[in-house]
C-alpha positions as CSV (number, residue, x, y, z in Angstrom):
1,M,11.5,-11.3,50.6
2,S,10.3,-11.9,46.7
3,K,9.6,-9.2,44.7
4,Q,6.0,-9.3,43.8
5,T,5.6,-8.8,39.6
6,V,2.3,-8.8,37.5
7,L,2.1,-11.2,34.3
8,M,0.1,-10.6,31.2
9,T,-0.1,-14.8,31.3
10,A,-2.8,-15.3,28.3
11,V,-4.5,-13.3,25.5
12,G,-7.8,-13.6,23.5
13,S,-9.3,-11.6,20.8
14,Y,-13.2,-11.7,19.1
15,L,-13.7,-10.1,15.9
16,P,-17.4,-9.6,14.8
17,A,-18.5,-12.0,12.1
18,N,-19.3,-9.3,9.1
19,V,-16.3,-8.1,7.4
20,V,-16.5,-4.7,5.6
21,T,-14.0,-4.5,2.6
22,N,-12.8,-1.2,1.1
23,D,-14.2,-1.8,-1.8
24,D,-17.5,-2.5,-0.2
25,L,-17.2,0.9,1.4
26,S,-16.9,2.7,-1.8
27,A,-20.0,1.6,-3.1
28,C,-21.5,3.8,0.1
29,V,-19.0,6.4,-0.1
30,D,-16.9,8.6,-2.0
31,T,-13.7,6.5,-1.6
32,S,-11.6,4.0,-2.9
33,D,-9.8,0.8,-2.3
34,E,-6.4,2.8,-3.5
35,W,-6.9,5.3,-1.6
36,I,-7.6,3.9,2.0
37,R,-4.6,1.6,1.2
38,R,-2.1,4.0,0.5
39,R,-3.0,6.7,3.3
40,T,-3.3,4.0,6.2
41,G,-2.3,0.5,5.3
42,I,-6.1,-0.8,5.4
43,T,-7.5,-3.0,3.8
44,Q,-10.9,-4.6,5.6
45,R,-12.6,-4.1,9.4
46,H,-15.3,-5.9,11.3
47,F,-18.5,-4.5,12.0
48,V,-21.1,-6.0,14.6
49,A,-24.6,-7.3,13.5
50,D,-27.3,-5.9,14.8
51,G,-27.8,-6.6,18.3
52,E,-24.4,-7.3,18.8
53,T,-23.1,-5.0,22.0
54,T,-19.9,-4.0,22.7
55,A,-20.1,-6.1,26.0
56,D,-20.4,-9.5,24.1
57,L,-17.7,-8.6,21.5
58,A,-15.8,-8.3,25.6
59,S,-17.1,-11.2,26.7
60,K,-16.4,-13.6,23.9
61,A,-12.7,-12.1,23.7
62,A,-12.3,-13.1,27.6
63,T,-13.6,-16.7,27.4
64,K,-10.7,-17.1,24.6
65,A,-8.6,-16.0,27.2
66,L,-9.8,-17.7,30.2
67,Y,-9.4,-20.9,28.3
68,Q,-6.3,-20.3,27.3
69,A,-4.8,-19.3,31.1
70,G,-7.1,-22.5,32.1
71,L,-9.0,-20.4,34.4
72,G,-12.7,-20.1,35.2
73,A,-14.4,-16.4,35.9
74,S,-14.5,-17.7,39.4
75,D,-11.1,-16.9,39.6
76,I,-11.1,-13.5,38.2
77,D,-10.9,-10.6,40.9
78,L,-11.1,-7.3,38.6
79,I,-12.2,-6.8,34.9
80,I,-11.4,-3.7,33.3
81,V,-13.0,-2.7,30.2
82,A,-11.6,-0.3,28.3
83,T,-14.2,1.6,25.8
84,T,-15.2,4.5,23.8
85,T,-18.6,3.0,22.9
86,P,-20.5,1.4,26.2
87,D,-23.5,-0.6,25.5
88,N,-25.7,1.8,28.2
89,T,-24.3,5.5,29.8
90,F,-24.4,3.6,32.9
91,P,-24.3,0.9,34.4
92,S,-20.5,-0.1,32.8
93,T,-20.1,-2.2,30.3
94,A,-17.6,-4.2,32.3
95,T,-20.6,-5.0,35.1
96,K,-22.6,-6.8,32.1
97,V,-19.4,-8.3,31.0
98,Q,-18.9,-9.8,34.9
99,H,-22.4,-10.9,34.5
100,Q,-22.2,-12.6,31.3
101,L,-18.9,-14.1,32.4
102,G,-20.3,-15.8,35.8
103,A,-17.5,-13.7,37.5
104,S,-19.8,-12.5,40.5
105,G,-17.2,-12.0,42.8
106,A,-14.9,-9.5,40.4
107,I,-14.5,-6.2,40.9
108,A,-16.0,-4.5,37.5
109,F,-15.4,-1.3,36.0
110,D,-14.9,1.0,32.5
111,I,-12.1,3.0,31.2
112,Q,-12.7,5.4,29.1
113,A,-9.6,6.4,27.6
114,V,-10.3,6.1,23.3
115,C,-7.3,4.2,21.9
116,A,-5.1,4.5,24.8
117,G,-7.7,2.9,27.1
118,F,-6.1,-0.3,27.0
119,I,-2.7,0.8,28.1
120,Y,-4.8,2.7,30.7
121,A,-6.3,-0.3,32.0
122,V,-3.2,-2.3,32.1
123,D,-1.7,0.7,34.4
124,V,-4.5,0.3,36.4
125,A,-4.8,-2.9,37.2
126,D,-0.9,-3.1,37.8
127,A,-1.5,-1.2,40.6
128,M,-4.2,-2.7,42.0
129,L,-3.5,-5.8,42.4
130,R,0.4,-4.8,43.8
131,G,-2.0,-2.8,46.2
132,G,-3.6,-6.2,47.3
133,R,-7.2,-5.8,45.3
134,G,-7.2,-9.1,44.1
135,R,-4.7,-12.0,42.6
136,R,-6.2,-12.2,38.5
137,A,-7.6,-9.3,36.2
138,L,-9.1,-9.4,32.8
139,V,-8.1,-6.4,31.0
140,I,-10.2,-6.0,28.0
141,G,-10.1,-3.5,25.0
142,A,-13.7,-3.6,22.8
143,E,-15.1,-1.3,21.0
144,S,-18.2,-1.1,18.6
145,F,-16.8,1.9,17.0
146,S,-18.8,1.5,14.0
147,K,-21.9,3.6,15.6
148,L,-19.7,6.4,16.2
149,L,-19.6,6.9,12.3
150,D,-20.5,9.6,10.0
151,W,-20.8,8.5,6.5
152,Q,-20.9,11.7,5.2
153,D,-17.2,11.7,6.0
154,R,-15.1,9.4,4.8
155,T,-11.6,10.8,6.2
156,T,-13.0,9.0,9.5
157,C,-15.4,6.7,8.6
158,V,-12.8,4.2,6.7
159,L,-10.6,4.7,9.7
160,F,-12.4,2.7,11.9
161,G,-13.7,-1.0,13.1
162,D,-14.8,-3.4,15.5
163,G,-13.6,-6.1,18.0
164,A,-12.3,-7.2,21.3
165,G,-9.3,-8.3,22.5
166,A,-8.2,-9.2,26.7
167,V,-5.3,-10.7,28.7
168,I,-5.2,-12.2,32.1
169,L,-2.8,-10.3,34.4
170,E,-1.8,-12.4,37.5
171,I,0.3,-11.5,40.8
172,D,3.1,-13.6,41.1
173,E,5.5,-13.7,44.1
174,K,8.6,-14.9,42.2
175,D,11.9,-12.7,41.6
176,S,11.7,-12.9,38.2
177,D,11.8,-10.5,35.1
178,F,8.9,-11.6,33.4
179,G,5.9,-9.5,33.5
180,I,5.1,-5.1,33.8
181,R,8.6,-3.9,33.8
182,S,7.0,0.0,33.1
183,S,4.2,1.9,32.2
184,V,3.7,5.4,31.3
185,L,1.0,7.4,30.9
186,H,0.3,11.2,29.7
187,A,-3.0,13.2,29.1
188,D,-3.0,17.0,27.6
189,G,-6.3,18.5,27.1
190,A,-5.1,21.5,25.3
191,Y,-5.3,19.2,22.4
192,R,-8.9,17.5,22.7
193,D,-10.3,19.5,20.1
194,I,-8.5,17.7,17.2
195,L,-9.7,13.9,17.6
196,Y,-13.5,14.1,19.7
197,V,-16.9,13.0,18.9
198,D,-19.2,15.6,18.8
199,G,-21.9,14.5,21.3
200,G,-22.4,13.4,24.6
201,P,-25.4,13.2,27.5
202,S,-24.1,16.4,29.2
203,S,-23.8,18.4,26.2
204,N,-26.3,17.8,23.5
205,Q,-28.1,14.6,24.3
206,D,-26.4,12.6,21.5
207,V,-24.3,10.1,20.3
208,G,-22.7,12.0,18.3
209,Y,-19.6,11.0,15.4
210,V,-15.8,10.8,15.0
211,R,-14.5,14.6,14.2
212,M,-10.8,14.6,13.6
213,E,-8.0,16.7,12.2
214,G,-5.4,14.2,10.6
215,K,-2.6,16.0,10.2
216,E,-2.4,17.3,13.8
217,V,-3.3,13.7,15.3
218,F,-0.7,12.4,12.7
219,R,1.8,14.7,13.8
220,H,1.5,14.4,17.8
221,A,1.2,10.9,17.1
222,I,4.7,10.4,16.2
223,E,6.2,13.0,18.5
224,K,4.3,12.3,21.6
225,L,4.6,8.4,21.1
226,A,8.1,8.6,20.5
227,A,8.9,10.4,23.9
228,V,6.4,8.3,25.9
229,M,8.4,5.0,24.5
230,D,11.5,6.7,25.4
231,E,10.3,6.8,29.0
232,A,9.0,3.5,29.4
233,L,12.4,2.0,28.3
234,T,14.2,3.8,31.1
235,A,11.8,3.5,33.6
236,A,12.2,-0.8,32.7
237,D,16.2,0.2,32.1
238,M,15.8,-1.0,28.5
239,Q,17.1,-0.6,24.9
240,P,15.2,-0.8,22.2
241,Q,17.4,-3.8,21.1
242,D,16.1,-5.4,23.9
243,I,12.5,-5.6,22.6
244,D,11.4,-8.5,20.8
245,W,8.0,-7.2,19.4
246,L,6.4,-3.7,19.2
247,V,2.9,-4.3,19.7
248,P,1.4,-1.0,18.4
249,H,-2.1,0.5,18.0
250,Q,-3.1,-0.3,14.6
251,A,-4.4,3.6,13.7
252,N,-1.9,3.9,11.0
253,I,0.5,2.1,8.8
254,R,2.8,5.4,8.8
255,I,2.3,5.8,12.2
256,I,3.4,2.3,13.0
257,D,6.5,2.2,10.4
258,G,7.5,5.7,11.8
259,M,7.4,4.6,15.2
260,Q,9.6,1.3,13.8
261,K,11.7,3.7,12.0
262,K,12.4,5.7,15.4
263,M,13.2,2.3,17.7
264,Q,15.2,0.9,14.3
265,L,13.4,-2.2,14.4
266,P,13.6,-4.8,11.6
267,N,10.1,-5.2,9.8
268,D,10.1,-8.3,11.2
269,K,10.1,-7.5,14.9
270,V,7.0,-5.3,14.7
271,V,2.9,-6.7,14.8
272,R,0.8,-5.1,12.2
273,T,-3.1,-6.2,11.6
274,V,-4.5,-2.6,10.5
275,D,-4.9,-3.6,6.9
276,Q,-6.9,-6.8,8.8
277,H,-8.5,-4.7,11.6
278,A,-8.9,-1.1,11.0
279,N,-8.2,1.2,14.3
280,T,-10.5,-0.1,16.7
281,S,-9.3,1.7,19.3
282,A,-8.9,0.2,22.6
283,A,-9.4,-3.3,21.5
284,S,-6.8,-2.7,18.6
285,I,-3.5,-3.7,21.2
286,P,-4.4,-6.8,22.5
287,L,-6.2,-7.6,19.4
288,A,-2.5,-7.4,17.5
289,L,-0.8,-9.5,20.5
290,A,-3.6,-12.2,19.9
291,T,-2.7,-12.5,16.6
292,A,1.1,-12.6,17.0
293,V,0.1,-15.4,19.9
294,D,-1.6,-17.4,18.0
295,D,-0.1,-17.8,15.2
296,G,3.5,-18.2,17.2
297,R,5.5,-15.5,16.6
298,V,5.0,-13.7,20.3
299,K,6.1,-16.7,22.7
300,N,6.2,-17.3,26.3
301,G,9.2,-14.9,28.3
302,D,9.4,-11.8,24.6
303,V,9.7,-8.9,25.3
304,L,6.3,-6.6,23.9
305,A,6.6,-2.9,24.1
306,M,3.3,-1.5,23.5
307,E,2.3,2.3,22.8
308,A,-0.9,3.5,22.0
309,I,-2.4,7.6,21.4
310,G,-6.1,8.6,21.4
311,G,-8.4,11.5,21.5
312,G,-8.0,14.0,24.7
313,L,-5.2,14.0,23.7
314,V,-4.0,10.6,26.0
315,W,-1.4,7.9,25.2
316,G,1.0,5.9,26.7
317,A,3.2,2.8,26.7
318,A,4.0,-0.6,28.5
319,L,7.0,-2.7,28.5
320,V,6.1,-6.1,29.3
321,K,8.0,-9.5,29.2
322,Y,4.9,-12.1,28.2
323,G,4.2,-15.3,29.9
324,R,5.8,-16.7,33.2
325,P,8.6,-18.1,34.8
326,A,8.8,-22.2,33.9
């Protein structure tokens, strides 16, 4: 009997038209282009327009992924949207995306794991497809993070942006080394107070703002991402030299550089988009992947290492051989 695998066959992305540079922010926030670049590597970010929602971003990214895969909405059995900024408290943003796409036969729900949401969603979709809950899934990371920013707090408001990225996952009956090779997830609520939003329906009935202890988050990020990547490599029986591309969560250039150093990868094997996108939370990995696929860097058969950490704390890593066997 052939070994069943879950392939990652296509990717799509969408960024709002509104580009906000560091100089734009310095006109209304006590900051500067030099200050932001030196600490984060960010030069610009995209913000949603008035009336533009997370579901709108997600649907546009999903439409591009479907087009790249040569599929229609009716071919999709499962839609998972990873987001911290849903359109409504309920129903899920995924159900709105399902309706916008016309994928009426698909299971649809959201996952909330903040910046690690895309990794969590890929893991859940992988398990569901292997468990017989369909043959094709849309996994989407989408955020309107600008809605959670406190413009009086220059340590956080300069870090984030909006956008969406989507991937197609498909069951394949062929016995090959393509597809999701491993995924590892972790959580530790003891550290929830170093990165959180100070609002919520059951706490104060307010959306709230992002609050972060930057030094503590940085310390945990380097330590935990390195460890979880080692776990993912071990689970896949792979070594760092087997990786074609590190596609990390785009939170901070120093964290990305730290992971590159720990994995002993050359510069030309790391996808960096934080300078153009800032931190788009659950959208950052699929946005980065879409950028690298669109410009020809990531090709069919390339092995991707993806990792992320976010508020919770939650973190995870996944290894994927992108595309499909010939």
